[in-house]
mmCIF entry with sequence, helices, sheets and N, C-alpha, C, O atoms, coordinates in Angstrom:
data_MODEL
# 
_entry.id   MODEL 
# 
_entity.id                         1 
_entity.type                       polymer 
_entity.pdbx_number_of_molecules   1 
# 
_entity_poly.entity_id                      1 
_entity_poly.type                           'polypeptide(L)' 
_entity_poly.nstd_linkage                   no 
_entity_poly.nstd_monomer                   no 
_entity_poly.pdbx_seq_one_letter_code       
;(UNK)(UNK)(UNK)(UNK)(UNK)(UNK)(UNK)(UNK)(UNK)(UNK)(UNK)(UNK)(UNK)(UNK)(UNK)(UNK)
(UNK)(UNK)(UNK)(UNK)(UNK)(UNK)(UNK)(UNK)(UNK)(UNK)(UNK)(UNK)(UNK)(UNK)(UNK)(UNK)
(UNK)(UNK)(UNK)(UNK)(UNK)(UNK)(UNK)(UNK)(UNK)(UNK)(UNK)(UNK)(UNK)(UNK)(UNK)(UNK)
(UNK)(UNK)
;
_entity_poly.pdbx_seq_one_letter_code_can   XXXXXXXXXXXXXXXXXXXXXXXXXXXXXXXXXXXXXXXXXXXXXXXXXX 
_entity_poly.pdbx_strand_id                 A 
# 
loop_
_entity_poly_seq.entity_id 
_entity_poly_seq.num 
_entity_poly_seq.mon_id 
_entity_poly_seq.hetero 
1 1  UNK n 
1 2  UNK n 
1 3  UNK n 
1 4  UNK n 
1 5  UNK n 
1 6  UNK n 
1 7  UNK n 
1 8  UNK n 
1 9  UNK n 
1 10 UNK n 
1 11 UNK n 
1 12 UNK n 
1 13 UNK n 
1 14 UNK n 
1 15 UNK n 
1 16 UNK n 
1 17 UNK n 
1 18 UNK n 
1 19 UNK n 
1 20 UNK n 
1 21 UNK n 
1 22 UNK n 
1 23 UNK n 
1 24 UNK n 
1 25 UNK n 
1 26 UNK n 
1 27 UNK n 
1 28 UNK n 
1 29 UNK n 
1 30 UNK n 
1 31 UNK n 
1 32 UNK n 
1 33 UNK n 
1 34 UNK n 
1 35 UNK n 
1 36 UNK n 
1 37 UNK n 
1 38 UNK n 
1 39 UNK n 
1 40 UNK n 
1 41 UNK n 
1 42 UNK n 
1 43 UNK n 
1 44 UNK n 
1 45 UNK n 
1 46 UNK n 
1 47 UNK n 
1 48 UNK n 
1 49 UNK n 
1 50 UNK n 
# 
_struct_asym.id          A 
_struct_asym.entity_id   1 
# 
_struct_conf.conf_type_id            HELX_P 
_struct_conf.id                      HELX_P1 
_struct_conf.pdbx_PDB_helix_id       AA1 
_struct_conf.beg_label_comp_id       UNK 
_struct_conf.beg_label_asym_id       A 
_struct_conf.beg_label_seq_id        3 
_struct_conf.pdbx_beg_PDB_ins_code   ? 
_struct_conf.end_label_comp_id       UNK 
_struct_conf.end_label_asym_id       A 
_struct_conf.end_label_seq_id        13 
_struct_conf.pdbx_end_PDB_ins_code   ? 
_struct_conf.beg_auth_comp_id        UNK 
_struct_conf.beg_auth_asym_id        A 
_struct_conf.beg_auth_seq_id         3 
_struct_conf.end_auth_comp_id        UNK 
_struct_conf.end_auth_asym_id        A 
_struct_conf.end_auth_seq_id         13 
_struct_conf.pdbx_PDB_helix_class    1 
_struct_conf.details                 ? 
_struct_conf.pdbx_PDB_helix_length   11 
# 
_struct_conf_type.id          HELX_P 
_struct_conf_type.criteria    ? 
_struct_conf_type.reference   ? 
# 
_struct_sheet.id               AA1 
_struct_sheet.type             ? 
_struct_sheet.number_strands   2 
_struct_sheet.details          ? 
# 
_struct_sheet_order.sheet_id     AA1 
_struct_sheet_order.range_id_1   1 
_struct_sheet_order.range_id_2   2 
_struct_sheet_order.offset       ? 
_struct_sheet_order.sense        parallel 
# 
loop_
_struct_sheet_range.sheet_id 
_struct_sheet_range.id 
_struct_sheet_range.beg_label_comp_id 
_struct_sheet_range.beg_label_asym_id 
_struct_sheet_range.beg_label_seq_id 
_struct_sheet_range.pdbx_beg_PDB_ins_code 
_struct_sheet_range.end_label_comp_id 
_struct_sheet_range.end_label_asym_id 
_struct_sheet_range.end_label_seq_id 
_struct_sheet_range.pdbx_end_PDB_ins_code 
_struct_sheet_range.beg_auth_comp_id 
_struct_sheet_range.beg_auth_asym_id 
_struct_sheet_range.beg_auth_seq_id 
_struct_sheet_range.end_auth_comp_id 
_struct_sheet_range.end_auth_asym_id 
_struct_sheet_range.end_auth_seq_id 
AA1 1 UNK A 23 ? UNK A 24 ? UNK A 23 UNK A 24 
AA1 2 UNK A 44 ? UNK A 45 ? UNK A 44 UNK A 45 
# 
loop_
_atom_site.group_PDB 
_atom_site.id 
_atom_site.type_symbol 
_atom_site.label_atom_id 
_atom_site.label_alt_id 
_atom_site.label_comp_id 
_atom_site.label_asym_id 
_atom_site.label_entity_id 
_atom_site.label_seq_id 
_atom_site.pdbx_PDB_ins_code 
_atom_site.Cartn_x 
_atom_site.Cartn_y 
_atom_site.Cartn_z 
_atom_site.occupancy 
_atom_site.B_iso_or_equiv 
_atom_site.pdbx_formal_charge 
_atom_site.auth_seq_id 
_atom_site.auth_comp_id 
_atom_site.auth_asym_id 
_atom_site.auth_atom_id 
_atom_site.pdbx_PDB_model_num 
ATOM 1   N N  . UNK A 1 1  ? 130.624 13.376 44.443 1.00 0.00 ? 1  UNK A N  1 
ATOM 2   C CA . UNK A 1 1  ? 130.465 14.568 43.692 1.00 0.00 ? 1  UNK A CA 1 
ATOM 3   C C  . UNK A 1 1  ? 131.722 14.959 42.915 1.00 0.00 ? 1  UNK A C  1 
ATOM 4   O O  . UNK A 1 1  ? 132.841 14.952 43.429 1.00 0.00 ? 1  UNK A O  1 
ATOM 5   N N  . UNK A 1 2  ? 131.453 15.331 41.534 1.00 0.00 ? 2  UNK A N  1 
ATOM 6   C CA . UNK A 1 2  ? 132.691 15.537 40.875 1.00 0.00 ? 2  UNK A CA 1 
ATOM 7   C C  . UNK A 1 2  ? 133.132 17.238 41.131 1.00 0.00 ? 2  UNK A C  1 
ATOM 8   O O  . UNK A 1 2  ? 132.460 18.027 41.795 1.00 0.00 ? 2  UNK A O  1 
ATOM 9   N N  . UNK A 1 3  ? 134.250 17.510 40.521 1.00 0.00 ? 3  UNK A N  1 
ATOM 10  C CA . UNK A 1 3  ? 134.828 18.738 40.716 1.00 0.00 ? 3  UNK A CA 1 
ATOM 11  C C  . UNK A 1 3  ? 133.879 19.988 40.374 1.00 0.00 ? 3  UNK A C  1 
ATOM 12  O O  . UNK A 1 3  ? 133.804 20.986 41.090 1.00 0.00 ? 3  UNK A O  1 
ATOM 13  N N  . UNK A 1 4  ? 133.165 19.797 39.183 1.00 0.00 ? 4  UNK A N  1 
ATOM 14  C CA . UNK A 1 4  ? 132.278 20.924 38.772 1.00 0.00 ? 4  UNK A CA 1 
ATOM 15  C C  . UNK A 1 4  ? 131.104 21.117 39.761 1.00 0.00 ? 4  UNK A C  1 
ATOM 16  O O  . UNK A 1 4  ? 130.748 22.242 40.111 1.00 0.00 ? 4  UNK A O  1 
ATOM 17  N N  . UNK A 1 5  ? 130.537 20.024 40.181 1.00 0.00 ? 5  UNK A N  1 
ATOM 18  C CA . UNK A 1 5  ? 129.565 20.191 41.247 1.00 0.00 ? 5  UNK A CA 1 
ATOM 19  C C  . UNK A 1 5  ? 129.980 20.754 42.503 1.00 0.00 ? 5  UNK A C  1 
ATOM 20  O O  . UNK A 1 5  ? 129.307 21.581 43.118 1.00 0.00 ? 5  UNK A O  1 
ATOM 21  N N  . UNK A 1 6  ? 131.282 20.228 42.944 1.00 0.00 ? 6  UNK A N  1 
ATOM 22  C CA . UNK A 1 6  ? 131.817 20.786 44.334 1.00 0.00 ? 6  UNK A CA 1 
ATOM 23  C C  . UNK A 1 6  ? 132.048 22.382 44.013 1.00 0.00 ? 6  UNK A C  1 
ATOM 24  O O  . UNK A 1 6  ? 131.765 23.171 44.915 1.00 0.00 ? 6  UNK A O  1 
ATOM 25  N N  . UNK A 1 7  ? 132.500 22.841 42.889 1.00 0.00 ? 7  UNK A N  1 
ATOM 26  C CA . UNK A 1 7  ? 132.821 24.322 42.739 1.00 0.00 ? 7  UNK A CA 1 
ATOM 27  C C  . UNK A 1 7  ? 131.616 25.090 42.738 1.00 0.00 ? 7  UNK A C  1 
ATOM 28  O O  . UNK A 1 7  ? 131.593 26.185 43.300 1.00 0.00 ? 7  UNK A O  1 
ATOM 29  N N  . UNK A 1 8  ? 130.487 24.561 42.089 1.00 0.00 ? 8  UNK A N  1 
ATOM 30  C CA . UNK A 1 8  ? 129.317 25.247 42.112 1.00 0.00 ? 8  UNK A CA 1 
ATOM 31  C C  . UNK A 1 8  ? 128.689 25.246 43.415 1.00 0.00 ? 8  UNK A C  1 
ATOM 32  O O  . UNK A 1 8  ? 128.240 26.317 43.824 1.00 0.00 ? 8  UNK A O  1 
ATOM 33  N N  . UNK A 1 9  ? 128.594 24.252 44.099 1.00 0.00 ? 9  UNK A N  1 
ATOM 34  C CA . UNK A 1 9  ? 128.046 24.114 45.443 1.00 0.00 ? 9  UNK A CA 1 
ATOM 35  C C  . UNK A 1 9  ? 128.751 25.186 46.312 1.00 0.00 ? 9  UNK A C  1 
ATOM 36  O O  . UNK A 1 9  ? 128.106 26.061 46.891 1.00 0.00 ? 9  UNK A O  1 
ATOM 37  N N  . UNK A 1 10 ? 130.067 25.086 46.378 1.00 0.00 ? 10 UNK A N  1 
ATOM 38  C CA . UNK A 1 10 ? 130.906 26.116 47.301 1.00 0.00 ? 10 UNK A CA 1 
ATOM 39  C C  . UNK A 1 10 ? 130.651 27.481 46.804 1.00 0.00 ? 10 UNK A C  1 
ATOM 40  O O  . UNK A 1 10 ? 130.505 28.368 47.645 1.00 0.00 ? 10 UNK A O  1 
ATOM 41  N N  . UNK A 1 11 ? 130.573 27.786 45.468 1.00 0.00 ? 11 UNK A N  1 
ATOM 42  C CA . UNK A 1 11 ? 130.318 29.091 45.077 1.00 0.00 ? 11 UNK A CA 1 
ATOM 43  C C  . UNK A 1 11 ? 128.953 29.725 45.500 1.00 0.00 ? 11 UNK A C  1 
ATOM 44  O O  . UNK A 1 11 ? 128.897 30.873 45.939 1.00 0.00 ? 11 UNK A O  1 
ATOM 45  N N  . UNK A 1 12 ? 127.859 28.929 45.349 1.00 0.00 ? 12 UNK A N  1 
ATOM 46  C CA . UNK A 1 12 ? 126.577 29.365 45.662 1.00 0.00 ? 12 UNK A CA 1 
ATOM 47  C C  . UNK A 1 12 ? 126.357 29.381 47.104 1.00 0.00 ? 12 UNK A C  1 
ATOM 48  O O  . UNK A 1 12 ? 125.605 30.247 47.552 1.00 0.00 ? 12 UNK A O  1 
ATOM 49  N N  . UNK A 1 13 ? 126.899 28.558 47.881 1.00 0.00 ? 13 UNK A N  1 
ATOM 50  C CA . UNK A 1 13 ? 126.691 28.519 49.330 1.00 0.00 ? 13 UNK A CA 1 
ATOM 51  C C  . UNK A 1 13 ? 127.719 29.360 50.052 1.00 0.00 ? 13 UNK A C  1 
ATOM 52  O O  . UNK A 1 13 ? 127.596 29.530 51.265 1.00 0.00 ? 13 UNK A O  1 
ATOM 53  N N  . UNK A 1 14 ? 128.643 29.854 49.441 1.00 0.00 ? 14 UNK A N  1 
ATOM 54  C CA . UNK A 1 14 ? 129.739 30.756 50.079 1.00 0.00 ? 14 UNK A CA 1 
ATOM 55  C C  . UNK A 1 14 ? 130.526 29.996 51.175 1.00 0.00 ? 14 UNK A C  1 
ATOM 56  O O  . UNK A 1 14 ? 131.148 30.645 52.016 1.00 0.00 ? 14 UNK A O  1 
ATOM 57  N N  . UNK A 1 15 ? 130.522 28.718 51.194 1.00 0.00 ? 15 UNK A N  1 
ATOM 58  C CA . UNK A 1 15 ? 131.309 27.978 52.165 1.00 0.00 ? 15 UNK A CA 1 
ATOM 59  C C  . UNK A 1 15 ? 132.649 27.564 51.596 1.00 0.00 ? 15 UNK A C  1 
ATOM 60  O O  . UNK A 1 15 ? 132.817 27.550 50.376 1.00 0.00 ? 15 UNK A O  1 
ATOM 61  N N  . UNK A 1 16 ? 133.601 27.229 52.436 1.00 0.00 ? 16 UNK A N  1 
ATOM 62  C CA . UNK A 1 16 ? 134.948 26.910 52.037 1.00 0.00 ? 16 UNK A CA 1 
ATOM 63  C C  . UNK A 1 16 ? 135.022 25.302 51.827 1.00 0.00 ? 16 UNK A C  1 
ATOM 64  O O  . UNK A 1 16 ? 134.168 24.559 52.311 1.00 0.00 ? 16 UNK A O  1 
ATOM 65  N N  . UNK A 1 17 ? 136.023 24.874 51.131 1.00 0.00 ? 17 UNK A N  1 
ATOM 66  C CA . UNK A 1 17 ? 136.121 23.454 50.931 1.00 0.00 ? 17 UNK A CA 1 
ATOM 67  C C  . UNK A 1 17 ? 136.768 22.754 52.251 1.00 0.00 ? 17 UNK A C  1 
ATOM 68  O O  . UNK A 1 17 ? 137.923 22.947 52.629 1.00 0.00 ? 17 UNK A O  1 
ATOM 69  N N  . UNK A 1 18 ? 135.856 21.941 52.859 1.00 0.00 ? 18 UNK A N  1 
ATOM 70  C CA . UNK A 1 18 ? 136.210 21.376 54.118 1.00 0.00 ? 18 UNK A CA 1 
ATOM 71  C C  . UNK A 1 18 ? 137.363 20.332 53.997 1.00 0.00 ? 18 UNK A C  1 
ATOM 72  O O  . UNK A 1 18 ? 138.038 19.977 54.964 1.00 0.00 ? 18 UNK A O  1 
ATOM 73  N N  . UNK A 1 19 ? 137.526 19.881 52.747 1.00 0.00 ? 19 UNK A N  1 
ATOM 74  C CA . UNK A 1 19 ? 138.676 18.863 52.647 1.00 0.00 ? 19 UNK A CA 1 
ATOM 75  C C  . UNK A 1 19 ? 140.037 19.459 52.179 1.00 0.00 ? 19 UNK A C  1 
ATOM 76  O O  . UNK A 1 19 ? 141.073 18.794 52.214 1.00 0.00 ? 19 UNK A O  1 
ATOM 77  N N  . UNK A 1 20 ? 139.984 20.763 51.733 1.00 0.00 ? 20 UNK A N  1 
ATOM 78  C CA . UNK A 1 20 ? 141.155 21.391 51.208 1.00 0.00 ? 20 UNK A CA 1 
ATOM 79  C C  . UNK A 1 20 ? 141.802 20.930 50.007 1.00 0.00 ? 20 UNK A C  1 
ATOM 80  O O  . UNK A 1 20 ? 142.962 21.202 49.696 1.00 0.00 ? 20 UNK A O  1 
ATOM 81  N N  . UNK A 1 21 ? 140.855 20.092 49.226 1.00 0.00 ? 21 UNK A N  1 
ATOM 82  C CA . UNK A 1 21 ? 141.443 19.461 48.039 1.00 0.00 ? 21 UNK A CA 1 
ATOM 83  C C  . UNK A 1 21 ? 141.120 20.140 46.731 1.00 0.00 ? 21 UNK A C  1 
ATOM 84  O O  . UNK A 1 21 ? 141.537 19.642 45.685 1.00 0.00 ? 21 UNK A O  1 
ATOM 85  N N  . UNK A 1 22 ? 140.430 21.205 46.724 1.00 0.00 ? 22 UNK A N  1 
ATOM 86  C CA . UNK A 1 22 ? 140.068 21.932 45.508 1.00 0.00 ? 22 UNK A CA 1 
ATOM 87  C C  . UNK A 1 22 ? 141.157 22.883 45.118 1.00 0.00 ? 22 UNK A C  1 
ATOM 88  O O  . UNK A 1 22 ? 141.451 23.821 45.859 1.00 0.00 ? 22 UNK A O  1 
ATOM 89  N N  . UNK A 1 23 ? 141.753 22.675 44.000 1.00 0.00 ? 23 UNK A N  1 
ATOM 90  C CA . UNK A 1 23 ? 142.911 23.537 43.486 1.00 0.00 ? 23 UNK A CA 1 
ATOM 91  C C  . UNK A 1 23 ? 142.569 23.920 41.942 1.00 0.00 ? 23 UNK A C  1 
ATOM 92  O O  . UNK A 1 23 ? 142.011 23.147 41.163 1.00 0.00 ? 23 UNK A O  1 
ATOM 93  N N  . UNK A 1 24 ? 142.926 25.031 41.677 1.00 0.00 ? 24 UNK A N  1 
ATOM 94  C CA . UNK A 1 24 ? 142.678 25.413 40.259 1.00 0.00 ? 24 UNK A CA 1 
ATOM 95  C C  . UNK A 1 24 ? 143.887 26.202 39.607 1.00 0.00 ? 24 UNK A C  1 
ATOM 96  O O  . UNK A 1 24 ? 144.706 26.779 40.322 1.00 0.00 ? 24 UNK A O  1 
ATOM 97  N N  . UNK A 1 25 ? 143.968 26.206 38.257 1.00 0.00 ? 25 UNK A N  1 
ATOM 98  C CA . UNK A 1 25 ? 145.026 26.937 37.642 1.00 0.00 ? 25 UNK A CA 1 
ATOM 99  C C  . UNK A 1 25 ? 144.557 28.445 37.595 1.00 0.00 ? 25 UNK A C  1 
ATOM 100 O O  . UNK A 1 25 ? 143.386 28.705 37.318 1.00 0.00 ? 25 UNK A O  1 
ATOM 101 N N  . UNK A 1 26 ? 145.420 29.376 37.851 1.00 0.00 ? 26 UNK A N  1 
ATOM 102 C CA . UNK A 1 26 ? 145.130 30.785 37.680 1.00 0.00 ? 26 UNK A CA 1 
ATOM 103 C C  . UNK A 1 26 ? 145.014 31.062 36.054 1.00 0.00 ? 26 UNK A C  1 
ATOM 104 O O  . UNK A 1 26 ? 145.526 30.286 35.247 1.00 0.00 ? 26 UNK A O  1 
ATOM 105 N N  . UNK A 1 27 ? 144.383 32.092 35.708 1.00 0.00 ? 27 UNK A N  1 
ATOM 106 C CA . UNK A 1 27 ? 144.172 32.282 34.195 1.00 0.00 ? 27 UNK A CA 1 
ATOM 107 C C  . UNK A 1 27 ? 145.653 32.663 33.589 1.00 0.00 ? 27 UNK A C  1 
ATOM 108 O O  . UNK A 1 27 ? 146.419 33.378 34.236 1.00 0.00 ? 27 UNK A O  1 
ATOM 109 N N  . UNK A 1 28 ? 145.974 32.169 32.389 1.00 0.00 ? 28 UNK A N  1 
ATOM 110 C CA . UNK A 1 28 ? 147.236 32.516 31.824 1.00 0.00 ? 28 UNK A CA 1 
ATOM 111 C C  . UNK A 1 28 ? 147.376 34.101 31.596 1.00 0.00 ? 28 UNK A C  1 
ATOM 112 O O  . UNK A 1 28 ? 148.489 34.627 31.619 1.00 0.00 ? 28 UNK A O  1 
ATOM 113 N N  . UNK A 1 29 ? 146.401 34.716 31.412 1.00 0.00 ? 29 UNK A N  1 
ATOM 114 C CA . UNK A 1 29 ? 146.478 36.126 30.966 1.00 0.00 ? 29 UNK A CA 1 
ATOM 115 C C  . UNK A 1 29 ? 146.496 36.958 32.156 1.00 0.00 ? 29 UNK A C  1 
ATOM 116 O O  . UNK A 1 29 ? 146.333 38.166 31.985 1.00 0.00 ? 29 UNK A O  1 
ATOM 117 N N  . UNK A 1 30 ? 146.678 36.483 33.423 1.00 0.00 ? 30 UNK A N  1 
ATOM 118 C CA . UNK A 1 30 ? 146.659 37.312 34.670 1.00 0.00 ? 30 UNK A CA 1 
ATOM 119 C C  . UNK A 1 30 ? 148.071 38.116 34.563 1.00 0.00 ? 30 UNK A C  1 
ATOM 120 O O  . UNK A 1 30 ? 149.165 37.576 34.399 1.00 0.00 ? 30 UNK A O  1 
ATOM 121 N N  . UNK A 1 31 ? 147.842 39.450 34.683 1.00 0.00 ? 31 UNK A N  1 
ATOM 122 C CA . UNK A 1 31 ? 149.110 40.309 34.695 1.00 0.00 ? 31 UNK A CA 1 
ATOM 123 C C  . UNK A 1 31 ? 149.981 39.944 35.847 1.00 0.00 ? 31 UNK A C  1 
ATOM 124 O O  . UNK A 1 31 ? 149.457 39.738 36.942 1.00 0.00 ? 31 UNK A O  1 
ATOM 125 N N  . UNK A 1 32 ? 151.370 39.840 35.674 1.00 0.00 ? 32 UNK A N  1 
ATOM 126 C CA . UNK A 1 32 ? 152.258 39.610 36.723 1.00 0.00 ? 32 UNK A CA 1 
ATOM 127 C C  . UNK A 1 32 ? 152.182 40.629 37.828 1.00 0.00 ? 32 UNK A C  1 
ATOM 128 O O  . UNK A 1 32 ? 151.993 41.808 37.526 1.00 0.00 ? 32 UNK A O  1 
ATOM 129 N N  . UNK A 1 33 ? 152.321 40.249 39.139 1.00 0.00 ? 33 UNK A N  1 
ATOM 130 C CA . UNK A 1 33 ? 152.117 41.122 40.229 1.00 0.00 ? 33 UNK A CA 1 
ATOM 131 C C  . UNK A 1 33 ? 150.643 41.349 40.637 1.00 0.00 ? 33 UNK A C  1 
ATOM 132 O O  . UNK A 1 33 ? 150.392 41.955 41.678 1.00 0.00 ? 33 UNK A O  1 
ATOM 133 N N  . UNK A 1 34 ? 149.728 40.903 39.887 1.00 0.00 ? 34 UNK A N  1 
ATOM 134 C CA . UNK A 1 34 ? 148.300 41.136 40.330 1.00 0.00 ? 34 UNK A CA 1 
ATOM 135 C C  . UNK A 1 34 ? 147.849 39.862 41.141 1.00 0.00 ? 34 UNK A C  1 
ATOM 136 O O  . UNK A 1 34 ? 148.219 38.742 40.788 1.00 0.00 ? 34 UNK A O  1 
ATOM 137 N N  . UNK A 1 35 ? 147.085 40.050 42.177 1.00 0.00 ? 35 UNK A N  1 
ATOM 138 C CA . UNK A 1 35 ? 146.755 38.931 42.978 1.00 0.00 ? 35 UNK A CA 1 
ATOM 139 C C  . UNK A 1 35 ? 145.660 38.116 42.369 1.00 0.00 ? 35 UNK A C  1 
ATOM 140 O O  . UNK A 1 35 ? 144.749 38.662 41.747 1.00 0.00 ? 35 UNK A O  1 
ATOM 141 N N  . UNK A 1 36 ? 145.727 36.810 42.535 1.00 0.00 ? 36 UNK A N  1 
ATOM 142 C CA . UNK A 1 36 ? 144.709 35.922 41.956 1.00 0.00 ? 36 UNK A CA 1 
ATOM 143 C C  . UNK A 1 36 ? 143.619 35.881 42.957 1.00 0.00 ? 36 UNK A C  1 
ATOM 144 O O  . UNK A 1 36 ? 143.912 35.503 44.091 1.00 0.00 ? 36 UNK A O  1 
ATOM 145 N N  . UNK A 1 37 ? 142.359 36.230 42.677 1.00 0.00 ? 37 UNK A N  1 
ATOM 146 C CA . UNK A 1 37 ? 141.150 36.228 43.517 1.00 0.00 ? 37 UNK A CA 1 
ATOM 147 C C  . UNK A 1 37 ? 140.102 35.555 42.888 1.00 0.00 ? 37 UNK A C  1 
ATOM 148 O O  . UNK A 1 37 ? 139.323 36.165 42.156 1.00 0.00 ? 37 UNK A O  1 
ATOM 149 N N  . UNK A 1 38 ? 139.985 34.109 43.144 1.00 0.00 ? 38 UNK A N  1 
ATOM 150 C CA . UNK A 1 38 ? 138.901 33.340 42.688 1.00 0.00 ? 38 UNK A CA 1 
ATOM 151 C C  . UNK A 1 38 ? 137.583 33.636 43.444 1.00 0.00 ? 38 UNK A C  1 
ATOM 152 O O  . UNK A 1 38 ? 137.636 34.100 44.583 1.00 0.00 ? 38 UNK A O  1 
ATOM 153 N N  . UNK A 1 39 ? 136.465 33.393 42.868 1.00 0.00 ? 39 UNK A N  1 
ATOM 154 C CA . UNK A 1 39 ? 135.169 33.689 43.509 1.00 0.00 ? 39 UNK A CA 1 
ATOM 155 C C  . UNK A 1 39 ? 134.909 32.574 44.563 1.00 0.00 ? 39 UNK A C  1 
ATOM 156 O O  . UNK A 1 39 ? 134.099 32.794 45.463 1.00 0.00 ? 39 UNK A O  1 
ATOM 157 N N  . UNK A 1 40 ? 135.525 31.459 44.490 1.00 0.00 ? 40 UNK A N  1 
ATOM 158 C CA . UNK A 1 40 ? 135.338 30.532 45.473 1.00 0.00 ? 40 UNK A CA 1 
ATOM 159 C C  . UNK A 1 40 ? 136.284 30.543 46.740 1.00 0.00 ? 40 UNK A C  1 
ATOM 160 O O  . UNK A 1 40 ? 137.502 30.404 46.636 1.00 0.00 ? 40 UNK A O  1 
ATOM 161 N N  . UNK A 1 41 ? 135.660 30.711 47.886 1.00 0.00 ? 41 UNK A N  1 
ATOM 162 C CA . UNK A 1 41 ? 136.692 30.863 49.100 1.00 0.00 ? 41 UNK A CA 1 
ATOM 163 C C  . UNK A 1 41 ? 137.451 29.623 49.385 1.00 0.00 ? 41 UNK A C  1 
ATOM 164 O O  . UNK A 1 41 ? 136.922 28.513 49.326 1.00 0.00 ? 41 UNK A O  1 
ATOM 165 N N  . UNK A 1 42 ? 138.684 29.812 49.693 1.00 0.00 ? 42 UNK A N  1 
ATOM 166 C CA . UNK A 1 42 ? 139.587 28.642 49.966 1.00 0.00 ? 42 UNK A CA 1 
ATOM 167 C C  . UNK A 1 42 ? 140.188 27.931 48.823 1.00 0.00 ? 42 UNK A C  1 
ATOM 168 O O  . UNK A 1 42 ? 140.976 26.999 48.985 1.00 0.00 ? 42 UNK A O  1 
ATOM 169 N N  . UNK A 1 43 ? 139.809 28.379 47.630 1.00 0.00 ? 43 UNK A N  1 
ATOM 170 C CA . UNK A 1 43 ? 140.436 27.818 46.428 1.00 0.00 ? 43 UNK A CA 1 
ATOM 171 C C  . UNK A 1 43 ? 141.818 28.175 46.236 1.00 0.00 ? 43 UNK A C  1 
ATOM 172 O O  . UNK A 1 43 ? 142.092 29.370 46.122 1.00 0.00 ? 43 UNK A O  1 
ATOM 173 N N  . UNK A 1 44 ? 142.758 27.274 46.183 1.00 0.00 ? 44 UNK A N  1 
ATOM 174 C CA . UNK A 1 44 ? 144.173 27.540 46.080 1.00 0.00 ? 44 UNK A CA 1 
ATOM 175 C C  . UNK A 1 44 ? 144.701 27.282 44.769 1.00 0.00 ? 44 UNK A C  1 
ATOM 176 O O  . UNK A 1 44 ? 144.172 26.410 44.080 1.00 0.00 ? 44 UNK A O  1 
ATOM 177 N N  . UNK A 1 45 ? 145.755 27.988 44.316 1.00 0.00 ? 45 UNK A N  1 
ATOM 178 C CA . UNK A 1 45 ? 146.276 27.833 42.968 1.00 0.00 ? 45 UNK A CA 1 
ATOM 179 C C  . UNK A 1 45 ? 147.028 26.541 42.946 1.00 0.00 ? 45 UNK A C  1 
ATOM 180 O O  . UNK A 1 45 ? 147.744 26.213 43.892 1.00 0.00 ? 45 UNK A O  1 
ATOM 181 N N  . UNK A 1 46 ? 146.873 25.786 41.850 1.00 0.00 ? 46 UNK A N  1 
ATOM 182 C CA . UNK A 1 46 ? 147.604 24.592 41.602 1.00 0.00 ? 46 UNK A CA 1 
ATOM 183 C C  . UNK A 1 46 ? 148.935 24.952 41.088 1.00 0.00 ? 46 UNK A C  1 
ATOM 184 O O  . UNK A 1 46 ? 149.073 25.867 40.275 1.00 0.00 ? 46 UNK A O  1 
ATOM 185 N N  . UNK A 1 47 ? 150.019 24.185 41.588 1.00 0.00 ? 47 UNK A N  1 
ATOM 186 C CA . UNK A 1 47 ? 151.395 24.563 41.042 1.00 0.00 ? 47 UNK A CA 1 
ATOM 187 C C  . UNK A 1 47 ? 152.000 23.303 40.417 1.00 0.00 ? 47 UNK A C  1 
ATOM 188 O O  . UNK A 1 47 ? 151.610 22.172 40.706 1.00 0.00 ? 47 UNK A O  1 
ATOM 189 N N  . UNK A 1 48 ? 152.911 23.550 39.601 1.00 0.00 ? 48 UNK A N  1 
ATOM 190 C CA . UNK A 1 48 ? 153.670 22.361 38.998 1.00 0.00 ? 48 UNK A CA 1 
ATOM 191 C C  . UNK A 1 48 ? 154.841 22.129 39.919 1.00 0.00 ? 48 UNK A C  1 
ATOM 192 O O  . UNK A 1 48 ? 155.596 23.032 40.278 1.00 0.00 ? 48 UNK A O  1 
ATOM 193 N N  . UNK A 1 49 ? 154.953 20.794 40.302 1.00 0.00 ? 49 UNK A N  1 
ATOM 194 C CA . UNK A 1 49 ? 155.943 20.307 41.143 1.00 0.00 ? 49 UNK A CA 1 
ATOM 195 C C  . UNK A 1 49 ? 157.336 20.445 40.415 1.00 0.00 ? 49 UNK A C  1 
ATOM 196 O O  . UNK A 1 49 ? 157.416 20.108 39.234 1.00 0.00 ? 49 UNK A O  1 
ATOM 197 N N  . UNK A 1 50 ? 158.316 20.880 41.016 1.00 0.00 ? 50 UNK A N  1 
ATOM 198 C CA . UNK A 1 50 ? 159.700 21.083 40.358 1.00 0.00 ? 50 UNK A CA 1 
ATOM 199 C C  . UNK A 1 50 ? 160.330 19.759 40.077 1.00 0.00 ? 50 UNK A C  1 
ATOM 200 O O  . UNK A 1 50 ? 161.442 19.703 39.551 1.00 0.00 ? 50 UNK A O  1 
# 
């Protein structure tokens, strides 16, 4: 299953990613200090490695 299918399935079922491999970029226009709250449970922000 590709990423889009996994995101849709998790969103509509309300389940968390059992593999912990789903990561996404927060929106670039998110005001600083505001918490990122994606609609998919367990989705973690992707970060750039230093």
